[in-house]
PAKOLPA-426835 format. One record per residue: residue in three letters; z, y, x of N, C-alpha, C in turn. Coordinates in pm, whole numbers, plus 50000, padded with zeros to 5 digits. Each point is the difference from the previous one (the first is absolute). Layout:
<lumkols>
ALAZYXZYXZYX/...
</lumkols>
This chain:
<lumkols>
MET387649166530337499254987549997498535003149969/ASP499084995550087498585003249980499224987849953/ASP500714990249941499364987749958500354997049855/VAL499074993849929500184997849858499674985649965/VAL500344996349878499624987149944499185002749876/PHE498824993949987499245001949878499604986449943/VAL499565000049876499704987749929498504997749995/ASP499564987950040498604996249988499724994649860/ALA498724998649968499644993849873500284985050003/ALA499984994150121500294985850016501514997849997/PRO500454987249990501444997549993500745002650130/TYR499335004250106500665004150123500265015049995/TRP501165004150051500305014250019499895002750149/THR499295010250036499745002950141500995010350053/VAL500644996750111500855009550071499095007250099/HIS499935013149982499005007950070500685011250079/CYS499535002250123500515011150081498965011150006/THR500455011950032499115011450009499164999350127/PRO498684999249991499164999250120500315011450096/GLY500124996650128500315009950102501485001450027/GLY500864995049910501445000750020500474989450097/ARG501255001450044500564990750098500024985749947/LEU500314998549873500124986649944498664993049987/CYS498915007550014498684994149987499424995550134/GLU500715002250109499514995350129499984984850000/GLN498874994350036499814985649989500964992050088/ASP500405005850114500894992750090501475003349977/GLN500315007449893501375004049972500804988149944/ALA501084996350071500894989649949500885005749890/PHE500434991549907500845005049892501014989449958/VAL500915004349912501114991849953499764996449854/VAL500414988049960499944995949860501424996849953/THR500435006649892501284996749938499744994849860/VAL500764989949961499824993749869501325000149925/THR499975004649876501174999749914499604993749866/GLY501014997149919499724993949870500454985649995/SER499874994149884500534986649978498924989349992/TYR498745003750022498934990149991499304998350134/ASP499304988850015499394996250127498815008950034/VAL499805001850132498895008050051499294992250111/VAL498694999649993499184993950105499315011150077/LEU500175000150132499325009450089498964992150079/ARG498745003849988498954992750070498895009450044/TYR499244995450098498855007750050498734992249973/GLU498965007649966498684993949984498955010550033/ALA499034996250082498915009150034499005000649885/LEU499895011649937499095001849887498765007750043/ASP498894997349935498755007050031500025014349948/SER500675002149891499995013249936501425005649995/VAL500265010050087501305006750005499755015050004/GLY500665007349913499815014449996500665007150116/ASP499505011850031500575008150107501435004049964/GLY500954996350085501395003149974500764989349923/ASP499334989049964500704989249930500944992750097/VAL501234998149958501014993350082500344986349945/ALA500154999149868500404987349939499554999649855/ARG499904988049947499744998049858501144991649943/VAL500515004449886501164993549939499604994849862/ARG500374987649973499664994049872501194992349945/VAL500235001249871500994991749933499404986249983/LYS500674989950048499444986449996499884995249857/GLY498794995349966499754994649868499725010449895/SER499885012950041499775010649903498635006150020/SER499355004049890498715006850007500115014549955/SER501235004749980500205013649953499775009950112/SER499385011249966499775010550100501075010849992/GLU500974998449913501075009849987501254994850069/PRO500475006650107501194995350070501245001749915/GLN500794989349987501255000549927501094994050087/ASN501065008150026501134995650080499594995650140/VAL498945005950052499534997150134499845013250074/ALA500505000650121499855012150081499474996250137/ALA499015007250047499474998350135499605013650050/GLN500635004350109499685013250053500094999850151/LEU499255008850060499955001450145500565013650036/LEU501025000350085500645012550037500574998850140/VAL500595010950049500575000450134501525001149988/ILE500714990950065501465000250003500444999450146/ASP500745010350043500475000850138498864998650100/GLY498885006149967498864999950090499154987549996/LEU500374990249916499254987549992499244999149869/PRO498744996250003499274997549875500594987749931/VAL500325001349873500654989249926499234997249872/LEU499664987449977499434995649874501144994049918/GLU500385006949894501094995449913499434992449881/ILE500524988149979499534991449891501194995749917/SER499865001149868501094995949911499424993449876/ALA500594988749962499614993049877501264995249930/THR500235004749881501224996549928499784989749891/GLU498744997849959499764990549891498854990450025/GLU499245002050109498824991750024499884996650149/LYS499364988550030499684996550137498795008150047/LEU500005003750128498945008550053499234993150111/ASP498705002450001499114995750107499525012650070/VAL500425001850127499665012150075499004996350109/LEU498805005349987498944997550097499935011850096/LEU500434997950125499955010550101498615000250062/LEU499485012050019498615001650043499865003250148/ARG501115000250074499965002750143500674988550074/LYS499274994350093500434987850067501095002750103/GLN501104992249990501085000250099500515014150028/ARG500315007349892500495013750016501435001849949/VAL500614989649947501375001349950500984996950113/GLN500855009650031500954998750109501384995649952/ARG500265001949871501324996549946499864996749852/VAL500664989149958500074996249859501464997649965/ILE500485006949897501384998449956500004996849851/ASN500564988649965500164996349859501405004149956/GLN500075010349915501285005249954500344995449859/GLY499164991749941500214995949863500514985849988/SER499974995149875500424986349973498824990749983/GLY498795005349998498814991549997499654995350140/ASP499124990250009499574994650128498745007050048/VAL499865001050133498835006250062499364989850094/SER498724997549983499264991550093498965008450072/ILE499924998250133499135008150085498984990950065/GLY498725002649974498944991550050499535003850139/ASP499004992950047499445001950133499305013550010/ASN500045006050120499335012650033500585012149926/VAL501194998849947500645011449934500765008550101/PHE500894994050076500845008050090499425000650141/ALA500435010350073499545002350136500514988950092/THR499134994750084500404989650094500225005450141/GLY499645012650024500255006450128500645013549979/GLY500355006850110500625013149987501484999750032/PRO500715010949969501415001050040500944990949923/SER499754997849870500994992449923499404994449872/LEU500664989749950499724994249869501324996149938/THR500265005049878501274997549932499734994549861/ILE500604988849968499914994049867501424997449952/GLY500335004949879501374998449953500094996749852/ALA500994991949966500354997149861501375006049974/VAL500065010149914501255007049971500334997549853/GLY501084993249974500354996949862499804985349970/SER499534997049879499894986049957498574994850003/GLY499035008350029498624995450006499674993450132/ASP499064990649997499564992950120498765006650059/VAL499754997150127498775004350068499424988050074/THR498734997249978499304989550073498755006050062/LEU499784997450128498855005750069499334989550086/SER498715001950023499244990750081498895007550071/THR499754996450127498925006050075499384989750093/SER498695000650014499294991050091499725006550134/SER500325012950014499765007350125501285000550082/PRO499914998550133501195001250084500635013949987/VAL501325000649997500735012649990500485004050138/THR499635012250044500325004550136500665013749999/VAL500695003649895500675013049994501135000450103/ASP500465012150031501135001350093501284994549938/GLU500275003849875501234995749934499694994249863/LEU500394987549980499814993149872501374998349935/THR500175005949881501284999649929499814993749863/LEU500764989549973499974993149872501434998849949/SER500245004249875501375000149951500064996549853/ALA501144994349959500284996849860501415004849969/GLN500125008649900501305005249958500214996649854/GLY501244997949962500274995949864499764985249982/SER499444996149886499744985849972498544996350015/GLY499185009250047498594997150019499744991450122/HIS498864993149999499604991350110498695005150059/LEU499935000050134498785004050070499424987950070/GLN498724997649979499304989150067498765005550067/GLY499944998750133498875005050076499294988850073/SER498684999249982499204989850066498985006850090/PHE500134998250132499125006250098499224989250074/SER498775003150036499274990650085500684999350136/GLU500385011550053500815001250120500425014650015/PHE501045002450079500385013750031500415001150146/ASP499665011450059500345003150139500405014750002/VAL501305002749989500515013649984501055002850107/LYS500385012750011501065003550094501384996549943/THR500205003549873501304997649936499804993949862/LEU500704989349973500024993949867501395001749941/ARG500095006649885501285002049932499964992949865/LEU500944990949979500144993149873501415002349948/ALA500125003949873501325003149945500104994949858/VAL501164994149967500314995449865501375005449963/THR500095006349883501265005449952500284994749861/SER501234996349974500444994849871499514985749980/SER499524996649881499674986149967498524997050011/GLY499225009250050498564997850015499694990750115/GLY498754999550038499594991450110498685004450058/ALA499704995150120498735003050066499494987550069/THR498744996849978499344988950066498745005450066/VAL499944999150132498875005350076499354988550076/LEU498724998149977499274988850057498825005050083/ALA499854994750121498835002850083499204987150013/GLY498715000749968499184988050005499884994250139/SER499885008750101499924995150138501245004550076/ASN499935011550070501125004750081500565013149947/GLY501295002150027500665012649971500655005250126/THR499555011650049500455005250129500495014349986/ALA501105003250067500535013650004500885001450123/ASP500105012050053500925002350110501434997949953/SER500305003949875501344998049947499964996149853/PHE500854990649964500254996149861501375005449962/ALA500095007349889501285004849948500154995149857/LEU500934990749978500194993949868501405003349948/THR500065004449875501285003749939500104994149861/VAL501154993849971500294994949866501395004549961/GLN500115006649885501285004349946500094995349855/GLY500884990449975500144994749865499704985249994/SER499524995549885499754985849978498544996150013/GLY499155009350036498584997150011499654992150125/SER498804994350002499534992050112498785006750064/LEU499874997850131498875005550075499394988850082/CYS498694998649989499304989550074498795006050071/LEU499864996950128498845003850079499434987350061/SER498764996949967499414987450044498575002450047/ALA499524991450090498645001050051499414986150017/GLY498704998949970499314987450023499854997050147/GLY499925010650082499924998550144501365001950064/SER500255012250051501265002750069500445014349974/LEU501325002149999500605013349991500425004050141/GLU499485011350049500255004150138500585014150002/THR501135001750072500595013350014500845000650127/ASN500165012050053500905001950113501455001249954/HIS500205007749892501365002849954500144996249853/LEU500954991649972500284995649863501415004449963/LYS500115007749892501325004749955500164996849852/ILE501074992849968500294996149862501405004649963/LYS500125006849886501305004049949500094995849855/LYS501024992049968500154994749865501435001749953/ILE500175005649881501305001449936499884994649859/GLY500854990649964499954994349867499694985150003/SER499474994949889499764985749986498534996250013/GLY499165009250038498574997250011499654991250118/ASP498764995350002499484991550107498885007150074/VAL499834996250127498915005150083499374988150072/SER498684999450002499314989250068498775005350072/LEU499834995950127498825003150080499454987050055/GLY498694999050004499434988150059498694996049933/PRO499624987550017500764989450069499875000250151/ARG499125008650055499825000750145499975014550042/GLY500415002450127499965013650051500755001250130/SER500005012250055500725002650125500445014550004/CYS501065002650077500485013850021500735000650132/GLN500135012050053500765002050123501505000249971/ASP500405008649908501425001049967500185001649850/ALA501094994349949500305000649858501455004249980/GLU500225009049903501345004149959500174996749853/VAL501014992049969500264995649863501405004349962/ASP500105008249896501295005449953500174995749855/VAL501014991649973500154994049868501405002849945/GLY500065004449875501255001449929499874993849862/GLY500854990149969499934993649870499554985650009/SER499404995049893499544986149994498484999650016/GLY499394989149956498564998950014499614994150134/THR498704998350019499474993450120498945008750066/ILE500065000750133498935005950080499404988950085/ASP498724997649982499314989450073498875006150081/ILE500225000950132498935004050091499854989350108/GLY500354987749964499964989150096498624996850052/GLY498975003349924498654997450047499475010550096/VAL500725011150014499585010950089500764998550132/GLN499294996650105500624997750130500185013250074/CYS501255003850023500325012850064500634997750137/HIS499815009550089500594999150133501525001349990/SER500475010449933501445002149983500295003749855/VAL501144995149949500395002449862501475003949996/ASN500315010749926501385004149977500274999449850/VAL501044992649960500344998249859501425004649976/ASP500195009349908501315004149953500104996049854/LEU500894990649971500124994349866501405002149946/LEU500095006749886501275002349931499874994649859/GLY500764989549967499944994549866499684985250002/SER499384995349892499744985749983498524996550014/GLY499235008750058498574997650012499654989650104/ASN498754995649997499474990550097498825006450072/VAL499954998150132498945005850082499404989050088/VAL498674999049999499284990550085499085008050091/VAL500134998250133499205007450096499444990350104/GLN499165005350087499494992550116499945009550119/ALA500794997150103500085008550119499754991550124/THR499115004550086499704992550122500905003950116/ASP500495012550002500815004650113501475001649960/SER500315009749913501405002649968500225001449851/LEU501184995449956500445001449862501395006050003/SER500145012149943501285007150007500375005449863/GLY501205006049994500485005949876501314993949956/ASP500415002849877501284995449948499874995249857/VAL500924991149961500054994849864501405001849946/TYR500135006849887501275001849932499864994849857/GLY500914991449960499934994349867499594985550004/SER499494995149888499644985849988498524997550022/GLY499285009850049498574998450022499694990650115/HIS498724996050009499574990650103498785005450073/LEU499994998050131498885003950085499414987450062/HIS498704998049980499324988350054498815004550084/TYR499684992150103498795002650077499084987949991/LEU498715002949990498984989749987499314998250134/GLY499614987850032499294997550124500944997650116/ALA499515002850121500784997750121501225009250005/THR501044995450068501225008050015499705012450083/PRO500435011849955499775012250079500604998850140/HIS499445007450094500494999850137501465003950007/SER500405009749918501415003949993500385003049857/ILE501224996149963500535002749867501285008050015/ASP500005011849946501155009050008500335004849859/ASN500104990649910500265003449860501324993649959/VAL500975008049956501354995149974500485004649864/ASN501054993349949500665004449878501235008150035/TYR500855002849901501155008650024501034993450092/MET499914986850020500904992950090499434999050141/GLY498825005350020499394999250131499284987050028/LEU499754992049895499344987150017498515001249975/VAL499224992850079498574999749979499714992949868/VAL499175006349915499784994649866498554996149974/ALA499085003450087498594996649978499804985050014/THR499314994049905499774985650002498524997149980/PRO499514988850056498584996649985499694995049859/THR498755001449960499544994849872498604994450018/LEU499664990249919498694993650010499035004749894/SER500485008049905499145004449891500195014849975/SER499095005649922500025014349970499925002049850/TYR500775009649949500075002749856498895009549959/HIS499394997349887498925008549950500355004749859/PRO500335012849980500455004849869498944998549892/SER500464998049878499074998949888499265013049975/GLY500545011250049499365012949983498675001150071/CYS499704990450090498745000250072498844994849916/LYS500294994449884498934995449914499205011849947/SER498714998149989499145010749949499124994549889/LYS499525009149915499124995849892498575004350032/PRO499014993349944498605003350029499685014449962/PHE499155006250083499585013649970498924999649893/PRO500065009049901499024999649891498595003550047/SER499014994349935498605003350029499605012249918/PHE499365009650066499565012149932498604998049944/VAL499785005649883498694999249936499165011850047/ALA498804997150051499145010650051499535009149889/THR499735012550037499515009949906498515001950020/THR499255000649892498575002850013499805014650032/THR498865003150059499745013850038499755008849879/ASN499624994149887499795007649877501305000749923/SER500585011949986501315001449938500024995749856/SER498854999449933499984995949861500094985049983/ASN499874992450114500084985549993501164994950085/GLN501135006949994501154996350080500544986549954/SER500324991550099500624987249967501415002349953/ASP500444992149905501345001749943501074997850105/GLY499924988850073500954997550108501424997949952/SER500194996249874501354998949947500804989050066/GLY499324990650067500754989250064500445003350141/ALA499645011850051500285003150140501475000350030/SER500805005049908501435000850030500874996449882/ASP499424993249898500804996349884501134990550038/GLU499734991550102501024990550039500825005050118/PHE499855012650032500565005550122501405005549973/ARG500974991149982501385004249981500914989650063/TYR501145004450048500954990950060501194996949908/ASP500125007449887501094997749905501365000350068/LEU500235010350080501285001350067501055005849906/THR501224996350021501105005349921500305014150045/ILE500135009249905500235014050030501465003449973/ASP500645005550099501405004049982500255012550082/GLN499505011049951500095012550073501445004850015/SER500904995749910501375004950004500744995350124/ASN499504989550065500684994650117499675007650128/ILE499005008749995499545006550123501065009250058/VAL500635008249915501035009250049501184992150055/TYR500424989549927501114991750046499674993650134/LEU498784994850012499584993550124500005009850116/ALA499565012249975499975010150106501405002350055/GLY501005000549911501385001850044500494988450083/VAL499674987849957500404988150074499364999750138/VAL498705003350005499295000250127500625010150096/PHE500395011749948500605010350084501324995150058/LEU500854993849917501304995250047499844988850102/VAL499094990849974499764989250095499505005550133/GLY499165010249992499515006350123501115006150083/LEU500965006749933501135005750072500844989250067/VAL500274989249925500794989150057499284993750118/LEU498704997849984499224994150108500015008850124/ARG499895012949981500025009150115501354999550070/TRP501094999649921501334999450059500184987250081/PHE499554988749944500104987350071499205000350129/ASN498805005849994499155000650119500695007650113/GLU500555011649966500685008150101501224992750055/SER500784993749911501224993250043499694988250090/ARG499014992149960499724988050078499415003450136/ARG499225010950007499425003550130501095004750097/ARG500965007749947501115004150087500814987950046/ALA500244990849905500784988150034499264991350101/ARG498714998949984499244991650092499995005650141/GLU499895013350010500015006150132501334997650071/GLU501115000549923501334998150058500254985550038/GLN499424990749924500294985950020498874992350066/ARG498955006750041498814993050048500304990450114/GLN500715004550102500264991450115500844987849965/PRO501155001449931500764987949962499204990549913/LEU499235005449909499244991449909498944992150075/ILE499365006450094498964993150076500614988450079/GLY501185002450057500634989750080500594988749920/ALA500505002849880500764989949928499284993749883/GLN499175007549930499564995149871498504999949978/ARG499225006550081498575000549975499264989850083/ARG498924995249943499134991050072498685006950028/VAL499474997950117498725005850038499034988650028/TYR498845000849938498994989650017498985004850101/VAL499764992050098499005003450101499064988250022/
</lumkols>
């Protein structure tokens, strides 16, 4: 490691890289990992006075002490990637990043909350990954359009991720929720990607919403458990694949797709909108509804070979789509001796989620078993459908033209 952390006379501690080293390249993207049980604010501000090799300034919120206690901040290389590691076990931290839009990945591994301000993470390039691992929350906001190739947002454990974008236009959007956490992703105008891949495993909820429209060629949703998924309120896609096991609701009724295939096993509810074809199978007590005009053809049956898709006039919107206001960051003066306290920036920044880490292992086992059953049903029903397709078409299916 060719980078060190040293203490300034001011209440900020400067994370410094060795001039001339790889980590000191101004255009070098890096990763931020956060651990500990207290909240961390990540923000960018253009300062008039920045030392050569300065990467970040770290301050304990509300403290004027120049001696770091129970705080760690270091810059190192892990698996070839520059990583800024931040940990706070007893105090809230204010982290001022000195390089604009250079963070490619942020992972919250602790139980404290992390808020990410404007101009912190990269808006272009190969990828952007934001994750909440454990019980801590992550909230992020950006006023710049995001145009990375792959945008990945995930929440694992009981933490909640909330992302607010002005707009995004990416090749692939991946959203994932595991266990009892949740993810709420909001686009102020439009959200566009060649493919949307959404996954929910457990009781958590996932919401993707846009003030304008959500546009994609390929939409794929896989949900196992009791969680909810919601997309909308407006959008379009060429083809959609929805695979559901368990209870809960999937609402993509506001997204108008050319063709939709739904495989539903369990007691869940699915709302879709298809202009051309609606296909798939329903096993269990679940319900499949379509919003808007009747699809040109409906080839969706239950285990008895009966068409089960029914029209609906309304669309369900999960409570998980609710979001809380993003905190206002307090600006830093260019003179380090007159730093603003900023104690209100994230004092109210908590979701007070219930933590139950002991359920994660149990849930993983349940998810695995449900997945096996779902796969078996899928294979069985497809073989049965191929064998019975002609009789079913003649006797029991209706085709809308």
